[in-house]
C-alpha positions, 0 to 999 in steps of 0.5 A, spaced: 853 506 530 858 504 535 865 503 531 868 496 533 872 491 530 869 485 526 872 478 525 871 477 518 873 469 519 867 468 523 862 473 521 859 474 514 858 481 511 852 483 507 853 490 503 846 492 502 844 495 495 842 501 499 849 503 501 849 499 508 853 494 511 850 488 515 855 484 520 852 477 522 855 471 525 851 466 521 850 466 513 845 470 510 839 467 507 840 466 499 834 471 498 837 477 502 838 483 498 846 485 497 852 482 496 856 478 501 863 478 503 866 472 506 873 471 509 875 464 511 882 460 512 882 454 508 887 448 510 885 443 505 881 442 499 875 440 503 875 447 506 874 450 499 870 444 496 875 442 491 871 436 489 865 441 487 864 446 481 860 452 483 856 457 479 854 464 481 848 465 476 846 472 479 853 476 479 860 476 477 864 473 483 871 476 486 876 471 489 882 474 493 887 470 496 890 474 502 895 470 505 898 463 501 897 461 494 891 458 491 889 456 484 882 459 481 879 454 476 874 455 471 870 449 468 872 448 461 867 450 455 866 444 450 872 443 446 876 447 451 881 446 456 880 448 464 882 455 465 886 456 471 890 462 474 894 462 480 893 467 486 898 469 491 897 473 497 894 480 495 891 478 488 884 477 486 881 475 480 873 475 477 869 469 475 864 471 470 857 471 472 854 464 470 861 460 470 862 454 473 869 455 478 873 451 483 879 453 488 885 449 489 889 450 494 897 450 493 898 452 501 894 453 507 890 460 505 886 466 507 881 467 502 875 473 501 870 472 496 864 477 494 858 475 490 851 476 490 849 469 494 842 468 490 842 462 486 849 459 487 849 452 486 854 446 487 856 440 482 860 435 485 866 433 480 865 426 478 868 422 472 862 419 468 856 420 473 850 425 472 851 431 476 849 432 483 847 439 484 846 442 491 844 449 493 850 452 496 848 459 498 855 461 498 
């Protein structure tokens, strides 16, 4: 294997269960084995789909803010308020498996996430409407 630099902002990294690391320019399919490390720069709420809730039913999800400042929000459980944690540069939080969550930007930010991609779902945030589910693969 040749040692080389990897542009994390334009690549997807899969951490195999067998200890291997795979780098690709396209996102791996949701049926691929292993954890996905994804890095991206977000300039607006559209870049982080702030208008959607996301859930990872197969794993916890690590969310880290490398540069900037974001808020990681957990969808409220019935009768509870929405939970929110502010992440500044160099900090991270863990979203528990099966918890709906979303990211809100305070300023343009660079973010890294690590999760198992299988089964990830998106639900559009709409007031008073039925949920619209999408398979996110992220």
